[in-house]
C-alpha positions in Angstrom: 73.5 90.8 88.3 74.0 93.7 85.9 73.2 96.6 88.3 73.8 95.0 91.7 76.4 97.6 92.8 74.2 100.5 91.7 71.3 99.0 93.7 73.4 98.5 96.7 74.6 102.1 96.6 71.0 103.5 96.4 69.9 101.2 99.2 72.8 102.5 101.4 71.9 106.1 100.4 68.3 105.5 101.5 69.5 104.8 105.0 70.9 108.3 105.3 67.8 110.0 104.1 65.6 111.6 106.8 62.8 112.8 104.4 60.4 109.8 104.1 59.6 110.5 100.4 63.3 110.8 99.5 64.0 107.7 101.4 61.3 105.8 99.6 62.6 107.1 96.2 66.1 105.9 97.0 64.8 102.5 98.0 62.7 102.2 94.8 65.6 103.1 92.6 67.6 100.3 94.3 64.7 97.9 93.8 64.3 99.0 90.2 68.0 98.4 89.4 67.6 94.9 90.7 64.4 93.8 88.8 65.0 96.0 85.7 66.8 93.4 83.7 64.2 90.7 84.3 62.2 89.5 81.3 58.6 90.8 81.2 56.5 93.0 78.9 55.3 95.1 81.9 57.1 96.3 85.0 54.7 94.3 87.2 55.8 91.1 85.4 59.5 92.0 86.0 58.8 92.4 89.7 57.0 89.1 89.9 59.8 87.3 88.0 62.4 88.9 90.3 60.7 87.8 93.5 60.2 84.3 92.1 63.9 84.0 91.2 65.2 85.2 94.5 62.6 84.1 97.0 63.9 83.0 100.4 61.9 82.1 103.5 64.0 84.7 105.4 62.0 87.4 103.4 58.8 86.4 105.1 59.2 89.0 107.8 58.3 91.6 105.2 54.7 90.3 105.5 54.4 91.9 108.9 53.5 95.0 106.8 50.7 93.5 104.8 48.1 94.8 107.3 48.8 98.4 106.1 47.7 97.5 102.6 44.3 96.0 103.3 42.5 98.9 101.7 42.6 99.3 97.9 45.2 101.9 96.5 43.9 103.2 93.2 46.1 103.5 90.1 45.8 107.3 89.8 47.2 107.3 86.3 44.2 105.5 84.9 41.7 106.6 87.5 39.3 108.0 84.9 39.5 105.1 82.4 36.7 102.8 81.6 38.1 100.1 83.8 40.0 101.8 86.7 42.4 99.5 88.6 43.5 99.3 92.1 45.3 96.9 94.4 42.2 94.8 95.2 43.5 91.7 93.5 46.8 91.9 95.5 44.8 92.4 98.7 42.9 89.2 98.0 46.1 87.3 97.7 47.4 88.8 101.0 44.2 87.7 102.8 44.0 84.1 101.5 45.3 81.6 104.0 46.1 79.0 101.4 48.5 81.3 99.4 52.2 80.6 100.1 54.4 83.4 101.3 56.2 83.8 98.0 52.9 84.8 96.4 52.1 87.1 99.2 55.4 88.9 99.0 54.8 89.4 95.3 51.4 90.9 96.1 52.8 93.1 98.8 55.6 94.5 96.6 53.0 95.2 93.8 51.1 97.3 96.4 54.4 99.1 97.1 54.8 99.5 93.3 51.4 101.2 93.2 52.3 103.6 96.0 55.4 104.6 94.1 53.5 105.1 90.8 51.1 107.5 92.7 53.7 109.7 94.4 54.1 112.2 91.5 50.6 111.7 90.0 48.6 115.0 89.9 45.2 113.2 89.7 44.5 113.3 93.4 45.1 111.8 96.9 45.8 108.1 97.3 45.1 108.2 101.0 42.8 105.4 102.3 40.1 105.7 105.0 42.6 104.4 107.6 45.9 106.0 106.5 47.1 109.3 105.2 49.4 109.5 102.2 52.4 110.1 104.4 51.6 107.0 106.4 51.2 104.8 103.3 54.5 106.0 102.0 56.2 105.3 105.3 54.8 101.8 105.5 55.6 101.1 101.8 59.1 102.4 102.5 59.7 100.2 105.5 58.4 97.1 103.8 60.7 97.7 100.8 63.6 98.4 103.1 63.2 95.1 105.0 62.9 93.2 101.7 66.1 94.8 100.3 68.0 94.4 103.5 67.3 90.7 103.5 68.1 90.4 99.8 71.5 92.0 100.2 72.4 90.0 103.3 71.6 86.6 101.6 72.3 87.2 98.0 74.7 84.6 96.6 76.8 85.8 93.7 76.2 83.5 90.7 79.7 84.1 89.4 81.1 82.9 92.8 78.9 79.7 92.5 80.0 79.2 88.9 83.7 79.3 89.8 83.2 76.9 92.8 81.4 74.5 90.5 84.2 74.7 87.9 86.7 73.8 90.6 84.6 70.8 91.7 84.8 69.6 88.1 88.6 69.9 88.0 89.2 68.7 91.6 86.7 66.0 92.5 85.6 66.8 96.1 84.7 63.1 96.6 88.1 61.9 95.7 91.5 62.6 97.3 93.7 61.1 94.7 96.6 63.5 93.8 97.4 63.9 90.1 100.9 63.9 88.8 103.1 66.9 89.3 102.4 68.0 85.8 98.7 67.4 86.3 98.6 69.5 89.4 100.3 72.4 87.7 97.9 72.1 84.7 94.8 72.1 86.9 96.0 75.2 88.9 96.7 77.0 85.6 93.2 76.2 84.3 91.6 77.4 87.5 93.6 80.6 87.4 92.7 81.3 83.7 89.0 80.6 84.5 89.0 83.1 87.4 90.9 85.8 85.3 88.3 85.3 82.5 85.7 86.8 85.0 87.7 89.9 85.7 85.1 92.7 85.9 82.6 90.3 87.4 84.4 88.7 90.3 82.7 88.7 93.7 83.6 91.1 96.4 85.9 89.6 99.0 86.1 90.5 102.7 88.9 90.3 105.2 88.1 90.2 108.9 90.9 91.3 111.3 91.4 92.6 114.8 92.0 96.4 115.0 95.6 96.0 116.3 98.6 98.1 115.3 99.7 95.5 112.7 96.4 95.3 110.8 95.5 99.0 111.1 98.9 100.0 109.8 98.6 97.6 106.9 95.1 99.0 106.0 96.3 102.6 106.1 99.2 101.5 103.8 96.8 99.7 101.5 98.8 96.5 101.9 98.3 92.9 103.1 101.0 90.7 104.6 101.0 87.1 103.6 101.5 84.5 106.3 103.4 81.2 106.1 101.0 78.2 105.9 102.8 76.8 108.9 101.4 79.6 111.0 97.8 79.5 109.9 95.1 78.5 112.4 94.5 75.2 110.6 97.3 72.9 111.5 96.5 70.7 108.5 96.9 73.2 105.7 98.0 71.3 102.6 97.3 68.0 104.3 98.1 64.8 102.4 97.7 61.3 103.8 99.4 58.0 102.8 96.9 56.1 100.7 98.6 52.8 101.7 97.9 53.7 105.4 95.3 56.5 105.8 96.1 56.7 109.5 99.6 58.0 108.7 100.0 61.7 107.8 103.0 62.8 105.9 103.7 65.3 108.7 107.4 65.9 108.1 106.8 66.7 104.5 103.7 68.7 105.3 105.5 71.0 107.7 108.4 71.5 105.3 105.9 72.4 102.5 104.0 74.8 104.7 107.1 76.8 105.4 107.5 77.4 101.6 103.9 78.6 101.0 102.5 82.0 101.9 98.8 82.7 102.2 96.3 85.5 102.9 92.7 84.6 103.5 89.5 86.4 102.5 85.8 85.5 102.7 82.9 85.9 100.2 80.6 86.4 103.3 80.3 90.1 104.3 78.3 89.7 107.5 79.4 86.5 109.2 79.0 86.5 113.0 81.4 83.6 113.1 84.1 85.6 111.3 83.5 88.7 113.4 83.9 86.7 116.6 86.8 84.5 115.5 88.9 86.9 113.4 87.8 90.4 114.2 88.5 90.5 117.9 85.0 89.5 118.9 83.3 92.4 117.2 86.0 95.0 118.2 87.9 94.8 114.9 87.1 95.5 111.3 86.1 94.0 107.9 87.7 95.4 104.7 86.0 94.9 101.3 88.4 94.1 98.5 87.3 94.4 94.8 89.8 92.3 92.9 88.2 93.4 89.6 90.1 96.7 90.1 93.5 95.1 90.4 96.0 96.3 87.7 98.6 93.6 88.3 97.1 90.4 86.7 99.8 88.4 88.5 97.8 88.9 91.7 94.7 87.4 90.1 96.9 84.5 89.0 97.4 83.7 92.6 93.8 84.1 93.9 91.7 81.0 94.4 88.5 79.9 96.2 88.8 77.0 98.7 87.0 73.7 98.2 85.5 72.0 101.3 85.6 68.3 101.6 86.1 65.7 104.3 88.2 63.6 102.0 91.8 64.8 102.2 94.4 64.5 99.4 96.2 61.2 99.4 99.1 59.6 97.7 101.5 56.7 98.0 104.6 58.4 96.8 106.5 61.5 98.0 107.3 62.1 94.3 103.7 63.4 94.0 104.1 66.0 96.8 105.3 68.8 94.6 104.7 71.9 96.7 102.0 73.4 94.5 99.0 75.7 95.3 96.9 72.7 94.4 97.6 71.3 97.9 96.1 74.4 99.5 92.8 74.5 97.6 91.0 72.0 99.8 90.0 72.2 103.5 87.9 70.2 105.8 84.1 70.9 105.8 84.4 72.1 109.4 85.8 75.3 107.9 83.0 75.7 105.3 81.2 78.5 107.0 84.2 80.7 106.3 83.6 80.7 102.5 87.2 81.3 101.9 89.2 82.6 99.0 92.9 82.9 99.4 96.1 84.3 97.8 98.7 81.6 97.5 102.3 82.4 96.9 105.7 80.9 97.0 108.5 83.2 98.3 110.2 83.0 95.0 107.5 85.3 93.6 108.8 88.3 95.6 111.8 90.1 94.1 114.8 91.1 96.1 113.6 94.7 96.5 110.2 93.6 97.9 109.3 93.0 101.4 109.2 89.2 101.5 105.5 88.8 102.0 103.9 92.2 101.3 101.3 92.8 98.6 100.0 96.3 97.5 96.2 96.1 97.3 95.4 99.8 97.5 93.4 99.8 94.3 91.2 97.0 95.6 90.0 98.5 98.9 86.4 99.5 98.4 84.9 99.7 101.9 85.6 99.3 105.6 83.1 98.0 108.2 83.7 98.7 111.9 82.8 96.2 114.6 80.1 97.2 117.0 82.6 97.1 119.9 85.4 99.0 118.1 87.0 101.9 119.9 85.4 105.1 118.6 88.6 107.1 118.6 90.4 104.5 116.6 87.5 104.3 114.2 87.7 108.1 113.6 91.5 107.9 113.2 91.2 105.2 110.5 88.6 107.2 108.6 90.5 110.5 108.9 93.8 109.0 107.8 92.3 107.2 104.8 90.5 110.4 103.7 93.8 112.2 103.5 95.0 109.9 100.6 93.6 110.3 97.1 93.8 106.6 96.4 91.2 106.1 99.3 88.9 108.9 98.4 86.2 106.6 97.1 86.4 104.1 100.0 83.1 103.9 101.9 82.7 103.4 105.7 80.0 101.4 107.4 78.8 100.3 110.8 78.9 96.5 111.3 75.2 96.2 110.4 75.8 97.8 107.0 74.5 101.3 107.9 76.7 103.8 106.0 78.6 106.3 108.2 77.7 109.8 106.9 80.6 112.3 106.3 79.3 114.4 109.2 79.8 111.4 111.5 83.4 110.7 110.5 
């Protein structure tokens, strides 16, 4: 989506606005940035097409506000034309029991559209018999806020989906047969090249962690420390079974391989209650946003991969096929699928003698920090204060866990 980031910023800005008109304007700019690249001769058609393309039943809660738009709102810009228009046709859709909720959401947002058109029109008041102008703006603002909040929470980046589909083509999730050593290396290289071709459009990734000394220090340093696959929470990282006897795991080889691979996990899901509980100290930790489109060292992108989820493990009948390659760490059981994982995968040989063995500098990728609802407030202030002291972090944004921006006055 061309202006997704712009839309998200204006939505977040709206949450800080106390003036209802200013708040509504920010929300509308966010909405306009989203639907603006839709096909349609008129703006109303663009809105209709956008809602159709992105409809989800979770958006139905916005219809709680349809009761506030049961009286026609005139189009003040053509109030004196031969055929004046208002929102009567949208109201009819909102009132019909047989209309599905998608059509009703379109109608409701077109009512909101009419409110926005009228805000700066000099022709007269657009108050109804029941509500004042201020009330109509407040209700329109709240309806749009609920719609946008749901959209941003559930939006699935099409680039992310496209990359996952490409991996499914190269690594059949319904087959566990390992290719040759050369075949594995070729497949990993193709995946890497495909991901790098989307630089500038890669999805944002998120890292959940507890707010302990180790993770807070790494954040303030702008670094991540990779962990041996042997010490990940999934014992079966890189699992391969003997195809001649599926009940036998090549455990000895597996553990040896794990010691020689270093990983760092991220998620494409920004607001996962599972991840907050499991990895961020049961809501007392933090979630850091990484934008790998900003990375200057393309070697880092060469080692970044999404995980495929399948209940069919890799299998082989010869240890000769067990070349310790990132290929083995691209698949996990479906029981982990909710984590929507991407991971950095490295061999120790990547790091030069003057580097800390498993440390990567990702300062340029850090875009935002979300604080868990149970995080210690003094530690939260310490993190924000220390990051603000460094020029490289000046553009980093801070949020409460629910996505509400933390205003500078609150830092």
